C-alpha positions as a Markdown table, in Angstrom:
| # | Residue | x | y | z |
|---|---|---|---|---|
| 1 | Met | 29.5 | 7.3 | -8.3 |
| 2 | His | 29.0 | 3.6 | -9.0 |
| 3 | Val | 25.7 | 2.6 | -7.5 |
| 4 | Gly | 24.6 | -0.9 | -6.4 |
| 5 | Leu | 21.1 | -2.2 | -6.3 |
| 6 | Ile | 19.8 | -5.3 | -4.6 |
| 7 | Gly | 17.1 | -6.4 | -7.1 |
| 8 | Gly | 14.9 | -9.4 | -7.8 |
| 9 | Ile | 12.6 | -8.6 | -4.9 |
| 10 | Gly | 10.4 | -8.7 | -7.0 |
| 11 | Pro | 11.4 | -8.5 | -10.7 |
| 12 | Ala | 8.9 | -5.8 | -11.7 |
| 13 | Ala | 10.2 | -3.6 | -8.9 |
| 14 | Thr | 13.8 | -4.0 | -10.1 |
| 15 | Glu | 12.8 | -3.0 | -13.6 |
| 16 | Tyr | 10.9 | 0.0 | -12.2 |
| 17 | Tyr | 14.0 | 1.3 | -10.4 |
| 18 | Tyr | 16.3 | 0.6 | -13.4 |
| 19 | Arg | 14.1 | 2.5 | -15.8 |
| 20 | Ala | 13.7 | 5.4 | -13.4 |
| 21 | Leu | 17.4 | 5.7 | -12.9 |
| 22 | Val | 18.1 | 5.5 | -16.6 |
| 23 | Arg | 15.6 | 8.4 | -17.2 |
| 24 | Leu | 17.0 | 10.5 | -14.3 |
| 25 | Tyr | 20.6 | 10.1 | -15.5 |
| 26 | Ala | 19.6 | 10.8 | -19.1 |
| 27 | Lys | 17.8 | 14.0 | -18.0 |
| 28 | Ala | 21.0 | 15.1 | -16.2 |
| 29 | Gly | 23.2 | 14.2 | -19.2 |
| 30 | Lys | 25.3 | 11.8 | -17.1 |
| 31 | Arg | 26.4 | 8.2 | -17.5 |
| 32 | Leu | 24.8 | 5.8 | -15.1 |
| 33 | Glu | 27.2 | 3.4 | -13.4 |
| 34 | Leu | 25.1 | 0.6 | -12.0 |
| 35 | Thr | 25.4 | -3.0 | -10.8 |
| 36 | Ile | 22.4 | -5.1 | -9.7 |
| 37 | Ala | 22.7 | -8.1 | -7.5 |
| 38 | Asn | 19.7 | -10.5 | -7.9 |
| 39 | Ala | 18.2 | -11.6 | -4.6 |
| 40 | Asp | 15.5 | -14.2 | -4.1 |
| 41 | Ala | 11.9 | -12.7 | -3.8 |
| 42 | Arg | 10.5 | -15.9 | -2.2 |
| 43 | Glu | 13.2 | -15.9 | 0.4 |
| 44 | Leu | 12.5 | -12.3 | 1.2 |
| 45 | Val | 8.8 | -13.0 | 1.5 |
| 46 | Gln | 9.4 | -15.9 | 3.9 |
| 47 | Asn | 11.6 | -13.8 | 6.2 |
| 48 | Leu | 9.3 | -10.8 | 6.0 |
| 49 | Glu | 6.2 | -12.8 | 7.0 |
| 50 | Ala | 8.2 | -14.6 | 9.8 |
| 51 | Gly | 9.6 | -11.3 | 11.0 |
| 52 | Glu | 13.2 | -12.6 | 10.5 |
| 53 | Ser | 14.8 | -9.2 | 10.3 |
| 54 | Thr | 18.3 | -10.3 | 11.4 |
| 55 | Ala | 18.4 | -13.2 | 9.0 |
| 56 | Gln | 17.3 | -11.2 | 6.0 |
| 57 | Ala | 19.8 | -8.4 | 6.8 |
| 58 | Ala | 22.6 | -11.0 | 6.8 |
| 59 | Ile | 21.5 | -12.2 | 3.4 |
| 60 | Phe | 21.4 | -8.7 | 2.0 |
| 61 | Ala | 24.8 | -8.0 | 3.6 |
| 62 | Gly | 26.3 | -10.9 | 1.5 |
| 63 | Tyr | 25.0 | -9.3 | -1.7 |
| 64 | Ile | 26.3 | -5.9 | -0.6 |
| 65 | Asp | 29.8 | -7.4 | -0.1 |
| 66 | Arg | 29.7 | -8.6 | -3.7 |
| 67 | Leu | 28.6 | -5.2 | -5.0 |
| 68 | Lys | 31.4 | -3.6 | -3.1 |
| 69 | Ala | 33.9 | -6.0 | -4.6 |
| 70 | Gly | 32.4 | -5.0 | -8.0 |
| 71 | Gly | 33.2 | -1.3 | -7.4 |
| 72 | Cys | 30.0 | 0.0 | -6.0 |
| 73 | Ala | 30.3 | 2.9 | -3.5 |
| 74 | Ala | 26.7 | 2.9 | -2.2 |
| 75 | Val | 23.7 | 0.6 | -2.3 |
| 76 | Ala | 19.9 | 0.6 | -2.2 |
| 77 | Leu | 17.1 | -2.0 | -1.9 |
| 78 | Thr | 14.7 | -2.1 | -4.7 |
| 79 | Ser | 11.8 | -2.8 | -2.4 |
| 80 | Ile | 10.1 | -0.8 | 0.3 |
| 81 | Gly | 8.9 | -4.0 | 1.9 |
| 82 | Ala | 12.5 | -5.1 | 2.2 |
| 83 | His | 13.2 | -2.1 | 4.4 |
| 84 | Phe | 11.7 | -4.1 | 7.3 |
| 85 | Cys | 15.3 | -5.1 | 8.1 |
| 86 | Ile | 17.0 | -1.8 | 7.2 |
| 87 | Lys | 18.1 | -1.0 | 10.8 |
| 88 | Asp | 19.7 | -4.4 | 11.2 |
| 89 | Leu | 21.3 | -4.1 | 7.7 |
| 90 | Ala | 22.7 | -0.6 | 8.4 |
| 91 | Arg | 24.7 | -2.1 | 11.3 |
| 92 | Ile | 26.4 | -4.7 | 9.2 |
| 93 | Ser | 26.5 | -3.3 | 5.7 |
| 94 | Ser | 29.9 | -2.8 | 4.1 |
| 95 | Leu | 28.5 | 0.1 | 2.0 |
| 96 | Pro | 26.5 | 3.2 | 2.8 |
| 97 | Leu | 22.8 | 2.5 | 2.4 |
| 98 | Ile | 20.5 | 4.9 | 0.4 |
| 99 | Asn | 17.5 | 4.5 | 2.6 |
| 100 | Gly | 14.0 | 4.7 | 1.0 |
| 101 | Leu | 12.3 | 5.5 | 4.2 |
| 102 | Thr | 14.6 | 8.5 | 4.9 |
| 103 | Ala | 13.9 | 9.7 | 1.3 |
| 104 | Leu | 10.2 | 9.4 | 1.9 |
| 105 | Glu | 10.3 | 11.3 | 5.2 |
| 106 | Glu | 12.2 | 14.1 | 3.5 |
| 107 | Tyr | 9.7 | 14.2 | 0.6 |
| 108 | Leu | 6.6 | 14.4 | 2.8 |
| 109 | Ser | 8.2 | 17.0 | 5.1 |
| 110 | Thr | 9.2 | 19.4 | 2.4 |
| 111 | Arg | 5.7 | 19.3 | 1.0 |
| 112 | Gly | 3.9 | 19.7 | 4.3 |
| 113 | Ile | 2.1 | 16.4 | 4.1 |
| 114 | Glu | 1.5 | 15.3 | 7.7 |
| 115 | Arg | -1.3 | 12.7 | 7.4 |
| 116 | Val | -1.1 | 9.9 | 4.9 |
| 117 | Gly | -2.7 | 6.5 | 4.1 |
| 118 | Val | -0.5 | 3.6 | 3.3 |
| 119 | Leu | -0.8 | 0.5 | 1.1 |
| 120 | Gly | 1.7 | -2.3 | 0.8 |
| 121 | Thr | 2.7 | -5.4 | 2.7 |
| 122 | Arg | 1.1 | -6.2 | 6.0 |
| 123 | Ala | 4.4 | -5.3 | 7.7 |
| 124 | Val | 4.5 | -1.9 | 6.1 |
| 125 | Met | 0.8 | -1.2 | 6.9 |
| 126 | Asp | 0.9 | -2.6 | 10.5 |
| 127 | Ser | 4.1 | -0.7 | 11.4 |
| 128 | Gly | 2.9 | 2.6 | 9.9 |
| 129 | Leu | 5.7 | 2.7 | 7.3 |
| 130 | Tyr | 8.1 | 1.2 | 9.8 |
| 131 | Gly | 7.5 | 3.9 | 12.3 |
| 132 | Leu | 8.0 | 6.8 | 9.9 |
| 133 | Pro | 8.6 | 9.9 | 12.2 |
| 134 | Asn | 6.8 | 13.2 | 12.0 |
| 135 | Val | 4.0 | 11.8 | 9.9 |
| 136 | Glu | 0.6 | 10.4 | 10.9 |
| 137 | Val | 0.2 | 7.1 | 9.0 |
| 138 | Ile | -3.2 | 5.6 | 8.5 |
| 139 | Ser | -3.7 | 2.0 | 7.5 |
| 140 | Ile | -6.7 | 0.1 | 6.1 |
| 141 | Pro | -9.1 | -1.7 | 8.4 |
| 142 | Glu | -7.8 | -4.8 | 10.2 |
| 143 | Asp | -10.2 | -7.1 | 8.4 |
| 144 | Glu | -8.7 | -6.0 | 5.0 |
| 145 | Leu | -5.0 | -6.3 | 5.9 |
| 146 | Arg | -4.7 | -10.0 | 5.1 |
| 147 | Ala | -6.3 | -9.6 | 1.6 |
| 148 | Ala | -4.2 | -6.5 | 0.9 |
| 149 | His | -1.0 | -8.4 | 1.8 |
| 150 | Ala | -1.9 | -11.5 | -0.2 |
| 151 | His | -2.7 | -9.3 | -3.3 |
| 152 | Tyr | 0.5 | -7.4 | -2.9 |
| 153 | Ile | 2.7 | -10.5 | -2.5 |
| 154 | Ala | 1.0 | -12.1 | -5.6 |
| 155 | Met | 1.8 | -9.1 | -7.7 |
| 156 | Ala | 5.4 | -8.9 | -6.4 |
| 157 | Val | 6.2 | -12.5 | -7.2 |
| 158 | Ser | 4.4 | -12.6 | -10.6 |
| 159 | Gly | 5.4 | -9.1 | -11.8 |
| 160 | Arg | 1.9 | -8.3 | -12.9 |
| 161 | Ala | -1.5 | -7.1 | -11.6 |
| 162 | Thr | -4.9 | -8.6 | -12.2 |
| 163 | Gln | -8.0 | -6.5 | -12.6 |
| 164 | Glu | -9.2 | -7.8 | -9.2 |
| 165 | Gln | -6.0 | -6.5 | -7.6 |
| 166 | Arg | -6.3 | -3.2 | -9.3 |
| 167 | Asp | -9.9 | -2.8 | -8.1 |
| 168 | Phe | -9.1 | -3.8 | -4.6 |
| 169 | Phe | -6.2 | -1.3 | -4.2 |
| 170 | Glu | -8.1 | 1.5 | -5.9 |
| 171 | Lys | -11.1 | 1.0 | -3.5 |
| 172 | Ala | -8.7 | 0.9 | -0.5 |
| 173 | Ala | -7.0 | 4.1 | -1.6 |
| 174 | Arg | -10.4 | 5.9 | -2.0 |
| 175 | Gln | -11.4 | 4.8 | 1.5 |
| 176 | Leu | -8.2 | 6.1 | 3.0 |
| 177 | Ile | -8.9 | 9.5 | 1.5 |
| 178 | Asp | -12.7 | 9.8 | 1.8 |
| 179 | Val | -13.3 | 7.9 | 5.0 |
| 180 | His | -10.1 | 8.2 | 7.0 |
| 181 | Gly | -9.1 | 11.7 | 6.0 |
| 182 | Ala | -5.7 | 11.0 | 4.5 |
| 183 | Lys | -4.2 | 13.9 | 2.5 |
| 184 | Ala | -2.3 | 11.5 | 0.2 |
| 185 | Val | -2.0 | 7.7 | -0.3 |
| 186 | Val | 1.5 | 6.4 | -0.1 |
| 187 | Leu | 2.3 | 3.4 | -2.3 |
| 188 | Gly | 4.4 | 1.7 | 0.4 |
| 189 | Gly | 5.3 | -1.2 | -1.9 |
| 190 | Thr | 7.3 | -0.8 | -5.1 |
| 191 | Asp | 5.1 | -3.3 | -7.0 |
| 192 | Leu | 2.0 | -1.2 | -6.4 |
| 193 | Tyr | 2.8 | 0.7 | -9.6 |
| 194 | Leu | 1.4 | -2.4 | -11.4 |
| 195 | Ala | -2.0 | -1.8 | -9.9 |
| 196 | Phe | -2.0 | 2.0 | -10.1 |
| 197 | Asp | -1.2 | 2.2 | -13.8 |
| 198 | Lys | -3.7 | 4.9 | -14.9 |
| 199 | Pro | -2.3 | 8.3 | -15.9 |
| 200 | Asp | -4.4 | 10.2 | -13.3 |
| 201 | Tyr | -6.3 | 9.5 | -10.1 |
| 202 | Pro | -8.8 | 11.8 | -8.2 |
| 203 | Tyr | -6.5 | 11.8 | -5.1 |
| 204 | Arg | -2.9 | 12.4 | -4.4 |
| 205 | Leu | -0.6 | 9.4 | -4.7 |
| 206 | Val | 3.0 | 9.3 | -3.4 |
| 207 | Asp | 5.0 | 6.6 | -5.1 |
| 208 | Cys | 7.8 | 5.5 | -2.7 |
| 209 | Ala | 9.7 | 3.8 | -5.4 |
| 210 | Gln | 9.9 | 7.0 | -7.5 |
| 211 | Val | 10.9 | 9.1 | -4.5 |
| 212 | His | 13.6 | 6.5 | -3.6 |
| 213 | Ala | 14.9 | 6.4 | -7.1 |
| 214 | Glu | 15.2 | 10.1 | -7.2 |
| 215 | Ala | 17.2 | 10.0 | -3.9 |
| 216 | Ile | 19.5 | 7.3 | -5.4 |
| 217 | Ala | 20.1 | 9.4 | -8.4 |
| 218 | Arg | 21.0 | 12.5 | -6.3 |
| 219 | Val | 23.5 | 10.4 | -4.4 |
| 220 | Gly | 24.9 | 8.9 | -7.5 |
| 221 | Leu | 25.2 | 12.2 | -9.3 |
| 222 | Glu | 27.1 | 13.9 | -6.5 |
């Protein structure tokens, strides 16, 4: 299947998905058919922070129409934060969506993980992973949400993480486990891989982007 991605939101996240899909297809011994439409990260951030779900869905729908014209049979967003408009987008998309939230729910369910902490944009944290069903989602304290959001957006736009950002998110993850009793920390923003770049951590991390990429590959390889 020819798969379409809406990328550019941000650039590091797009690269992450691309590399993951290349590895997964190579492992399967199959040829990857892929087209990426480049969206505007700053436009997404503006609509995300303003809660303009309908407007952002309409923008994504335009990219999806182009991907369909280019031969794609299904499409995915290369950003968990961008899933804030996934319900509105599903109603108007001209292609089937490979939903990252659905993939995450299935991943957690099959592993019996029922209580998780989440890091990501403020929208992801405030909404409990956009109301992910059947999972108790814990966020960081209210007074830390603004700083977490600002650090995340800065990483997404720049495509890199500073040591300050790494330290902030690692401390937040540790508190979610040790203080709030989370059984795993969900990296609810694709660009968080920039901050969590060590080979191992003393707590369980669930990388939404990797889970989503694996779901995209399963659909594409059918």
